[in-house]
C-alpha positions in Angstrom: 106.6 76.9 125.4 103.9 79.5 124.8 100.4 78.3 123.2 100.0 78.5 119.3 97.5 81.0 119.2 99.4 83.2 121.5 102.8 83.2 118.9 100.6 83.1 116.0 97.8 84.9 116.3 95.8 82.5 115.6 93.7 79.2 115.9 95.0 76.3 116.3 95.8 74.3 113.1 93.4 71.1 114.1 89.9 72.5 113.6 89.6 75.8 112.2 89.5 76.7 108.3 91.9 78.1 106.5 91.5 81.3 105.4 91.6 82.0 101.4 93.9 84.3 100.1 95.1 84.2 96.0 94.8 82.1 93.6 95.8 82.3 89.9 98.3 85.0 88.8 98.7 86.6 84.9 101.0 89.0 84.4 101.4 91.3 81.3 104.4 91.5 78.9 104.6 93.0 75.7 103.3 90.2 74.0 100.3 89.3 71.9 97.3 87.1 72.4 95.3 85.0 70.0 91.7 86.8 72.2 91.3 89.3 73.5 89.2 87.8 76.3 92.3 86.7 77.1 91.4 86.9 81.6 88.4 84.6 81.0 90.6 81.8 78.7 92.7 82.3 81.5 90.9 81.0 84.2 91.2 77.3 84.4 87.4 75.5 84.6 88.1 73.9 87.9 89.0 76.5 90.5 92.0 75.6 92.3 96.0 77.0 93.0 97.9 77.3 89.6 100.0 80.2 88.1 100.1 81.1 85.0 102.4 84.7 85.0 103.8 86.9 81.8 106.6 89.2 83.0 106.1 92.3 81.3 108.9 92.6 79.0 111.8 90.5 78.6 114.2 93.5 79.3 112.7 94.9 82.3 113.9 93.5 86.1 111.0 93.3 88.6 111.9 95.9 91.5 111.6 95.6 94.8 108.5 97.7 95.7 107.0 95.8 92.7 107.5 92.6 94.8 105.8 94.3 97.7 102.7 95.2 95.7 102.2 91.0 94.9 102.7 90.5 98.9 100.3 92.7 100.7 97.7 91.7 97.8 98.3 88.0 98.7 97.4 89.2 102.0 94.4 91.1 101.6 93.7 90.1 98.5 90.2 91.7 96.6 91.3 94.6 100.3 91.7 97.9 99.6 95.4 97.4 98.7 95.9 98.0 94.9 96.7 95.1 92.8 100.2 94.2 91.5 101.2 96.6 88.1 103.5 93.4 86.6 100.6 90.9 87.1 97.4 90.3 87.9 95.7 87.5 90.5 92.4 85.6 90.5 90.5 83.4 92.0 92.1 84.7 95.3 89.8 82.4 97.4 91.5 79.5 97.1 95.7 80.8 98.2 96.1 79.0 101.6 99.4 80.8 102.0 102.6 82.8 101.4 106.3 81.6 102.0 109.0 83.6 100.2 113.0 81.9 100.6 115.4 84.6 100.6 118.9 82.3 99.5 121.3 85.5 100.7 124.5 85.6 98.9 122.9 84.2 95.8 123.1 85.8 92.4 121.6 85.1 88.4 125.0 84.3 88.2 124.8 81.4 90.3 121.9 80.1 89.6 122.3 79.8 85.8 126.4 79.4 86.5 125.5 75.8 88.4 122.3 75.6 86.5 121.8 71.9 86.3 122.5 72.0 90.3 119.1 73.3 91.1 117.6 70.6 89.3 114.5 70.3 91.7 114.0 74.1 92.1 113.9 74.3 87.7 110.6 71.6 87.8 108.9 73.0 90.0 108.9 76.7 89.5 108.3 77.8 86.1 108.6 81.5 86.8 111.2 83.4 86.7 112.7 87.2 86.5 115.2 89.2 87.1 115.5 91.8 90.1 118.0 94.7 90.6 121.0 94.8 92.4 120.7 94.0 96.3 119.8 97.4 98.0 121.5 98.1 101.7 118.5 96.1 103.0 116.9 94.1 101.0 113.6 92.4 103.3 113.1 95.3 104.0 112.5 97.1 100.7 110.0 93.7 99.8 108.1 93.9 103.0 107.6 97.6 102.5 109.4 98.6 106.1 110.8 101.5 104.3 109.4 105.3 105.5 106.3 105.8 104.4 106.1 108.5 101.3 102.5 109.7 100.5 101.0 108.9 96.9 102.0 110.8 94.1 104.8 112.9 95.1 102.7 114.4 97.5 104.3 117.1 100.4 105.4 115.3 103.5 102.7 117.3 104.6 99.7 115.9 103.6 101.3 112.9 105.6 98.1 110.8 107.4 96.2 108.3 108.3 94.0 106.5 106.3 90.5 106.6 107.6 88.7 103.0 108.4 85.4 104.8 106.8 83.8 106.9 104.2 82.2 108.3 107.9 85.2 109.1 109.5 85.9 112.3 106.3 83.4 115.5 105.5 83.5 114.6 101.7 80.2 115.1 100.8 79.4 112.5 97.8 76.7 114.3 95.8 78.4 117.5 95.2 81.5 115.1 93.5 81.9 116.1 89.8 81.9 112.1 89.2 79.2 111.2 91.1 77.4 113.7 89.6 77.7 112.6 85.8 77.8 109.1 86.7 75.4 108.6 90.2 76.6 106.8 92.9 76.5 103.3 91.3 78.6 101.2 89.0 78.4 101.9 85.2 78.8 100.0 82.3 81.6 100.2 80.0 79.0 101.6 77.4 77.9 104.6 79.5 81.8 105.1 80.1 81.9 105.8 76.2 82.0 109.6 75.4 78.4 110.3 72.8 79.3 112.3 69.4 78.4 115.4 71.1 81.1 115.0 73.2 83.6 114.2 71.0 82.7 116.3 68.9 83.1 119.2 72.1 85.9 118.1 73.0 87.8 118.1 69.1 87.9 114.7 68.4 87.9 114.2 64.7 84.9 112.8 63.0 84.1 111.7 60.0 82.7 114.8 57.8 84.2 117.6 59.5 86.4 120.2 57.4 89.3 119.6 59.2 89.3 115.8 58.9 88.9 115.3 55.0 92.2 113.4 54.5 92.4 111.1 58.0 91.4 107.4 57.4 88.8 105.8 59.5 89.4 102.4 61.6 86.3 101.3 60.4 85.2 99.8 63.2 81.6 99.5 63.2 80.2 96.6 64.7 78.0 96.4 67.9 79.1 97.8 70.9 78.1 96.0 74.2 79.9 95.7 77.7 81.6 92.9 76.7 83.8 94.4 73.5 87.3 94.6 74.1 89.0 97.8 75.8 92.9 99.2 73.5 94.9 101.4 75.6 97.0 104.0 73.2 99.4 106.2 73.5 101.3 108.4 70.7 104.3 110.7 71.5 104.6 113.4 69.3 107.4 115.8 67.5 107.3 119.5 66.2 107.9 119.8 63.0 107.9 122.5 60.1 103.7 121.2 59.8 103.1 120.9 63.3 102.9 117.9 65.6 103.7 114.4 64.1 103.4 111.3 64.7 106.9 109.8 66.1 106.1 107.3 68.3 102.5 104.7 68.9 101.7 102.0 70.9 98.7 99.7 71.2 97.5 97.6 74.5 95.0 95.4 74.4 93.3 93.9 77.9 95.5 92.2 80.1 98.4 94.7 79.7 99.8 93.3 76.5 101.3 95.5 74.0 99.9 94.4 70.4 101.9 97.5 68.8 104.7 99.3 69.8 106.6 102.0 66.3 108.6 103.8 65.8 107.8 106.5 62.6 109.1 108.5 60.8 107.4 111.6 60.6 106.9 113.0 56.9 108.6 116.1 57.0 111.3 118.4 58.6 111.2 117.8 62.4 112.4 121.1 64.1 111.8 120.3 68.0 112.0 116.4 68.6 110.4 117.3 72.1 112.5 114.6 73.6 111.9 115.1 77.3 108.4 114.1 77.0 108.9 111.4 73.9 112.2 110.3 74.9 112.9 110.7 71.1 115.7 112.0 70.0 117.7 112.0 65.9 119.7 109.1 66.8 117.2 106.7 67.4 114.6 108.5 64.6 117.2 108.1 61.5 117.4 104.5 61.0 113.4 103.9 61.2 112.1 104.2 57.5 108.2 103.5 59.1 106.2 106.1 57.4 102.4 107.0 59.1 100.2 105.1 56.4 102.3 102.0 57.0 100.6 102.4 60.9 97.4 103.8 60.0 97.2 100.2 57.7 98.8 97.6 60.7 96.6 99.5 63.8 93.1 99.3 61.1 94.3 95.5 60.3 94.6 94.6 64.1 91.5 96.7 65.7 88.7 93.9 65.1 85.3 96.0 64.5 83.9 96.4 68.1 86.7 97.1 69.5 87.1 100.3 72.0 90.3 102.7 72.2 91.1 104.3 75.3 93.7 106.8 76.5 94.9 110.1 78.1 93.4 112.8 76.2 92.9 110.5 73.1 92.0 113.9 71.2 95.0 114.1 70.5 96.6 110.5 69.9 94.1 110.0 66.9 94.6 113.9 65.4 98.4 112.7 65.6 97.2 109.5 63.9 95.1 111.2 61.0 92.4 108.2 61.9 88.7 108.7 63.4 86.8 106.1 65.4 83.9 106.1 67.0 84.1 104.7 70.1 86.8 105.9 72.5 86.9 105.9 76.5 89.4 109.3 77.4 90.3 108.6 81.2 91.0 112.5 81.1 87.3 113.0 80.7 86.3 109.8 83.0 87.7 111.6 86.2 85.6 113.9 85.5 87.5 117.4 87.9 85.8 120.6 89.6 85.5 123.2 86.9 86.2 121.0 83.4 89.6 120.9 84.6 91.6 117.1 83.7 93.9 115.5 86.2 97.5 114.0 85.3 97.8 110.8 83.9 100.8 110.8 86.7 98.4 111.6 89.1 95.9 109.3 88.6 98.2 106.1 88.3 99.9 106.9 91.4 96.4 107.8 93.4 94.1 105.5 91.6 97.1 102.5 91.0 99.2 103.2 93.2 102.3 103.1 90.5 104.8 105.4 89.5 105.1 106.5 86.2 106.8 109.2 83.7 109.5 109.5 86.8 111.7 112.5 86.7 114.9 110.2 86.3 113.7 108.6 83.1 114.6 109.6 79.7 110.7 110.6 77.9 107.5 109.2 78.6 107.1 105.3 78.1 104.0 105.6 75.0 103.5 101.8 76.3 103.5 102.4 80.0 101.1 105.7 79.1 98.9 103.3 77.0 98.7 100.5 80.1 98.4 102.9 82.6 95.1 104.8 81.1 93.5 101.1 79.9 93.5 100.0 83.9 92.4 103.1 85.0 89.0 102.2 82.8 89.2 99.1 84.2 89.8 100.3 88.1 86.8 102.7 86.7 84.6 99.8 85.2 85.1 97.7 88.2 85.3 100.3 91.1 82.6 102.7 90.2 82.3 106.3 91.0 81.4 106.0 94.2 84.6 104.2 95.6 86.5 107.1 93.4 84.8 109.6 95.0 85.5 108.6 98.4 89.0 109.5 97.4 88.5 113.1 96.8 90.5 113.5 94.7 90.5 117.2 93.5 91.6 118.1 97.4 94.7 115.9 97.1 95.7 117.3 93.3 94.9 120.7 95.5 97.0 119.8 97.5 99.8 118.8 95.1 99.5 122.3 93.0 99.8 124.8 95.7 102.9 123.0 96.8 104.4 123.2 93.6 103.2 126.8 93.4 105.8 127.2 96.4 102.4 128.4 99.1 100.9 126.3 101.8 99.2 123.8 101.5 95.7 123.7 103.4 95.2 121.3 105.9 93.8 117.5 104.9 92.8 114.6 106.7 92.2 112.9 103.4 95.2 110.7 102.7 95.4 107.9 100.9 98.3 106.2 102.0 98.9 103.7 99.3 102.6 102.1 101.2 101.7 100.8 103.9 103.8 97.0 104.8 103.3 93.7 104.8 103.2 93.4 108.1 100.5 96.7 108.5 98.3 94.0 106.2 98.6 90.6 107.5 97.5 93.1 111.2 94.3 93.9 109.8 93.6 90.5 109.7 94.3 89.4 111.9 97.9 87.3 111.2 101.3 87.4 112.0 104.5 87.3 110.4 106.8 84.6 110.6 110.2 85.5 109.9 113.0 82.2 110.2 116.8 83.6 110.0 120.7 82.7 111.8 120.9 84.9 114.4 123.3 86.5 113.2 121.7 88.0 110.4 118.5 89.6 112.6 117.5 92.8 110.6 114.5 95.3 111.5 112.0 93.1 110.7 113.3 91.1 113.7 112.5 94.0 116.4 108.7 94.6 114.1 105.2 95.0 116.1 103.1 92.0 114.2 106.3 89.3 113.2 107.1 86.7 115.0 110.9 86.4 115.1 112.6 82.4 115.5 116.6 83.2 115.4 118.7 79.9 114.9 122.5 79.3 114.9 123.1 78.0 111.4 120.7 77.4 107.9 120.1 74.1 109.1 118.4 74.8 112.1 116.3 77.3 109.7 115.4 74.4 107.6 114.6 72.5 110.5 112.6 74.8 112.5 110.7 75.9 108.9 109.6 72.2 108.3 107.3 72.6 111.9 106.5 76.7 111.9 105.9 77.4 108.1 103.1 75.2 108.2 101.4 77.2 110.6 101.4 80.8 109.4 99.5 82.4 106.8 102.5 84.2 105.9 106.4 83.1 106.3 109.7 83.9 105.1 112.9 81.6 105.3 115.9 83.3 105.5 119.6 81.5 104.7 122.5 83.3 104.2 124.9 81.2 101.7 128.7 82.6 101.1 128.4 84.4 97.9 131.5 84.3 95.8 134.3 85.9 96.3 134.0 89.1 94.5 137.4 88.6 92.3 136.0 85.0 91.6 132.5 86.7 91.1 134.2 88.9 88.4 135.9 86.3 86.5 132.7 83.9 86.9 130.6 86.6 85.6 133.1 86.7 82.0 132.9 82.7 81.5 129.8 82.2 82.2 128.3 84.6 79.4 131.1 83.2 76.9 129.8 79.9 77.7 126.6 80.9 76.5 128.3 82.2 73.3 130.2 79.6 72.5 127.3 77.1 72.8 124.9 79.5 70.6 128.2 79.0 67.9 128.4 76.0 65.0 131.4 75.3 63.3 129.6 73.6 59.3 131.5 71.4 56.6 133.6 70.8 55.1 132.6 72.6 52.4 133.9 72.7 48.6 136.8 75.9 48.1 134.4 77.3 45.3 130.5 76.7 47.5 128.3 79.7 47.3 128.8 81.6 50.6 125.5 83.9 49.4 123.7 80.5 49.6 125.2 79.3 52.7 124.8 82.1 54.8 120.7 82.6 53.8 121.0 78.4 54.8 122.3 79.4 58.1 120.0 82.2 58.5 117.0 80.3 58.1 117.5 79.1 61.8 117.8 82.0 63.7 119.3 85.4 64.0 123.2 85.6 62.6 125.7 87.6 64.6 128.9 86.7 62.4 130.1 84.3 59.6 133.6 83.8 59.6 135.4 81.3 56.9 137.7 79.3 58.6 140.9 78.2 56.0 143.2 76.6 58.4 141.7 72.8 57.7 142.1 71.2 54.0 138.3 71.9 53.4 136.8 74.9 54.4 134.2 75.3 57.2 131.8 78.1 58.6 132.0 79.5 62.0 128.6 81.2 62.7 127.8 82.5 65.7 123.9 83.4 66.4 122.3 85.6 68.2 119.6 82.6 70.2 120.8 79.6 71.8 117.7 78.1 70.0 119.2 78.8 66.2 122.4 76.7 67.0 120.6 74.1 68.0 117.9 74.1 65.6 120.9 74.2 62.8 122.3 71.0 64.2 119.3 69.0 64.3 118.3 70.1 60.8 122.0 70.2 58.8 124.3 67.5 61.0 124.8 64.6 58.2 122.7 65.8 55.6 124.0 67.0 51.5 124.9 70.2 51.3 126.0 71.7 47.7 126.7 68.2 47.0 128.6 67.7 50.5 128.2 65.3 53.7 128.3 68.0 56.1 129.0 67.8 60.0 127.9 71.1 61.7 128.6 71.5 65.4 129.5 73.4 68.4 132.9 73.9 69.4 134.7 72.0 71.4 135.9 73.8 74.3 136.1 73.4 78.5 133.0 74.8 78.8 130.7 73.3 75.8 131.8 70.1 77.0 127.9 69.3 79.0 126.4 71.7 76.4 124.7 68.1 75.4 122.7 67.7 79.5 122.3 71.3 79.6 120.2 71.7 76.6 118.4 69.1 77.1 117.9 69.9 81.0 116.7 73.6 79.2 114.3 71.6 77.3 112.6 70.3 80.2 112.4 73.0 82.5 109.5 74.0 83.1 109.8 77.7 82.0 110.6 76.6 78.6 107.7 73.5 78.4 105.3 75.0 77.1 106.7 77.6 74.7 108.3 77.1 70.9 111.1 78.7 69.0 110.2 80.1 65.4 111.9 81.5 62.9 111.3 82.6 59.5 108.8 85.1 60.1 107.4 87.7 58.4 105.8 91.4 59.4 102.4 90.4 58.8 103.1 87.1 60.6 101.2 88.5 63.7 98.1 89.0 61.5 97.9 85.4 59.9 97.8 84.6 63.4 95.7 86.4 64.2 93.6 85.3 61.4 93.8 81.6 62.5 93.9 82.1 66.3 91.3 78.8 66.2 94.4 76.4 65.1 96.4 77.2 68.7 94.2 76.5 71.5 95.5 77.6 74.5 97.9 80.4 72.6 98.6 82.6 75.7 101.1 84.9 74.2 103.5 85.8 71.1 107.0 87.6 72.1 108.2 89.4 69.1 112.1 90.8 69.8 112.8 94.0 67.8 115.9 95.6 67.2 117.2 97.6 69.9 118.6 100.2 67.0 115.8 100.5 64.5 113.4 99.5 66.7 112.2 96.9 63.6 110.9 93.1 64.2 113.4 90.9 64.1 112.6 87.8 61.7 112.2 84.7 65.1 109.7 84.5 67.8 108.6 82.8 70.6 105.0 81.1 70.9 104.5 80.5 74.6 100.7 77.6 75.3 99.2 77.0 78.8 100.3 73.4 78.0 103.3 71.3 76.4 100.7 69.6 74.1 99.0 72.8 72.8 102.7 73.9 72.1 103.4 70.2 70.6 100.9 71.0 68.1 101.4 74.1 67.5 104.6 73.6 66.2 103.5 71.1 64.0 101.1 72.8 62.4 103.5 76.1 61.9 106.4 73.8 61.0 104.1 72.2 58.7 103.8 72.9 55.0 101.0 75.8 54.9 103.0 77.9 57.3 106.9 76.7 56.1 108.2 77.8 59.7 111.2 76.4 60.7 111.3 76.0 65.0 111.4 74.0 67.9 110.5 73.9 71.4 112.2 76.9 73.3 115.2 76.8 75.3 115.9 80.1 76.6 113.3 82.4 78.6 113.7 85.8 77.7 114.6 86.9 81.1 117.7 85.1 80.2 118.3 86.8 77.1 118.6 90.1 79.1 121.3 89.2 81.3 123.1 88.0 78.4 122.6 90.7 76.4 125.1 92.7 79.3 128.5 91.2 78.2 130.1 93.8 75.8 129.9 93.2 72.4 133.9 93.5 71.6 134.2 90.0 74.2 132.2 88.4 71.6 134.7 87.0 68.8 133.3 85.7 65.8 135.3 82.4 66.4 136.0 80.0 69.0 137.2 81.8 72.2 139.8 79.8 74.1 139.4 80.3 78.0 142.0 80.2 80.3 141.3 77.1 82.9 140.6 78.0 86.2 142.1 79.9 88.6 144.1 78.1 90.9 141.7 79.3 94.2 138.5 78.1 92.2 140.3 75.1 91.4 141.3 75.0 95.0 137.5 76.0 96.2 135.8 73.4 94.2 137.1 70.9 96.0 136.0 72.4 99.2 132.4 71.4 100.7 131.5 75.3 101.1 132.2 75.5 97.4 128.4 77.5 95.5 128.4 74.0 93.1 128.1 72.4 96.3 125.7 75.0 98.1 123.9 75.1 95.5 122.9 71.4 94.7 122.5 70.6 98.9 120.4 74.0 99.0 118.1 73.4 96.3 118.1 69.9 97.3 116.8 70.6 100.6 114.4 74.1 99.7 113.0 71.8 96.9 112.0 69.3 98.9 110.5 71.9 102.2 108.6 73.4 99.2 106.8 69.4 98.3 105.9 69.6 101.9 104.2 72.7 101.9 99.9 72.4 101.6 97.9 72.5 98.0 97.3 75.8 97.7 100.8 77.9 98.7 101.8 81.0 96.7 105.5 80.4 96.9 108.5 82.5 96.0 112.2 82.1 95.6 114.4 84.9 95.8 118.5 85.4 94.9 118.6 89.0 95.7 122.2 89.5 94.1 125.3 90.5 95.5 128.5 92.7 95.1 131.4 92.4 92.9 134.7 94.2 92.2 133.2 96.2 89.6 129.7 96.8 90.8 127.1 94.6 91.8 125.2 91.4 90.3 121.7 91.5 89.6 118.8 88.7 91.3 116.5 86.0 90.5 113.0 85.4 92.0 110.9 82.2 90.9 107.6 82.2 91.7 105.4 79.2 91.9 101.8 78.3 93.8 102.3 74.6 95.0 99.9 71.8 93.7 98.9 69.1 94.6 99.8 67.4 91.2 103.2 68.3 91.3 104.1 65.7 93.5 105.1 63.5 90.6 107.9 66.1 89.5 109.4 66.3 92.4 109.4 62.6 93.3 
């Protein structure tokens, strides 16, 4: 056996100090938070390893590249790699290890089909997210072993190595336009604001100017300090008979949460939708009733008196809004360029933040993404200062890209920022090795990579045994298990059955009612518990019953809890789910969903109005620990739905808020949440024609499935067995370990099944949860 230091690149555990890496994750979501200084509020009083993640969107998958971003940042902490684009890490010196478990052959379908069997993992991991269908080499994707690409779609001729220090590169920082304007030291927020003279020069709308007579002021006249809240703003426009007019506005608060995202119907006739830029089409805009005056009123209500607006070419956005705001940071002017030219937002996003936006394969620009990117660029400038940005030599990179785009030969340059380094290279830069445990039959490109200690095993059981011994010795470990996936035809059938099961769980039968009952009043009653997809009158029984199918499981459960056994229109009614093969364990499943660690701090509310967000902001002091407000919108017309989810830091805070919001002052209906947001988008994959309004009769399992259920290798048995084993292994990890469980997804007859990720940071207090 070779010495430990020689194998791992580290000194033996005894007597050495652990290198501490990141600790707290806080992600961004399409949500509103109750305070604009969220990052300060969410950091725990005692600096210990903990995790609080709110994903970007309930409909957005976390790509393999974004996972790689997180893993690289977890290794290097506050080093030169960019922050992950979908979450933020705090207390970076309090994370001890990173462990990634990969369950090859499993998908999101496995997790929710055998949800009850994954009990230990459900309790241990609060944070779950969707993964795209599996790639040809999932492991290489998340580690970053793909062929190196240069930032910002730069040409191959620009490939080179990242200089280890600025002295190796011939750049005269004193002549850089950013240093010329701001100096080389870090600058304050107020220094980044455009002066009134600059706003006049760059044609910003200003009070008292003749071309701004009908413009609406935001009435933000508070005192600006370095702690004033920043808001990212981006608008999309179309061309009308009167010129450019607003069609969409997005406002993003610090932390990345979207607090406003509205489609707007122009007042004049549209002559060009500018779809290639805006993504707006006639079909999208037809049902919209929101007008410019509506978003002006809403924006005035949302912005606090000392708000600072951040955007890229922000003068165009404010003119489209026909609004005046005195405090602005324009990133196209903040990142100063030579000869008065401006860098494109897409270029800055890639070079500075390491993220791709405005991709050519997308349908137009994403206003929320652009607003968030501008906000992140401003935060980066404030954090790192002009000198660090000047060292990137943005002008050389941009000129190189422009020459290539024009079909000219770009000049040679050694100033190339290779952001697409692999996790292995990041580990090597800090003198560490990666541990890779896998079955011998499943060895990949990673196995032969430099700086990777690979241990090949004959079975999953041996992988597990080796993990118990080896994982504590390494800073970064990947443990891969290979499990038998569903056969493709069975996988497709189980997917259909699974989605229909959730549909039936969201359906209730209510009655009996009198034959002359008021159907309109009954509809209003059941709609008060949540969004209703369909209401059907059933006449097969002696007295009429109603079949109500809800959009969300919480609506159906709330209707059962509120009305079952109650007196409605003079009749004592029963409210229950249809009893089918797929709903026999429904009560157990609902109870387990409510106890799921991801749902514990979240509440569901029905009956919220369009002004609910503003009222919540005004009385935010009542709702301590509020992390996010999720307001779903209709995908067809963009209107806010009449229900929402509130996410709190703790179960106690959520429970107190539920009591207040369902009390006599707010008069809302609600309960604790049952379904995480990523699950909603997955269930939406069921085609509408497969959702009948009434009871769906499901054929029994096929003979093949019935035989497999008796087999010890059936996925249900595997889910239970490996869920417990990995849960116990997670329990044995040291405190402060960032742990990811990845179900990469699988192939099926008609396509691929998407994956699922679970994430958490091991804390000593979790021992009681898993025991």
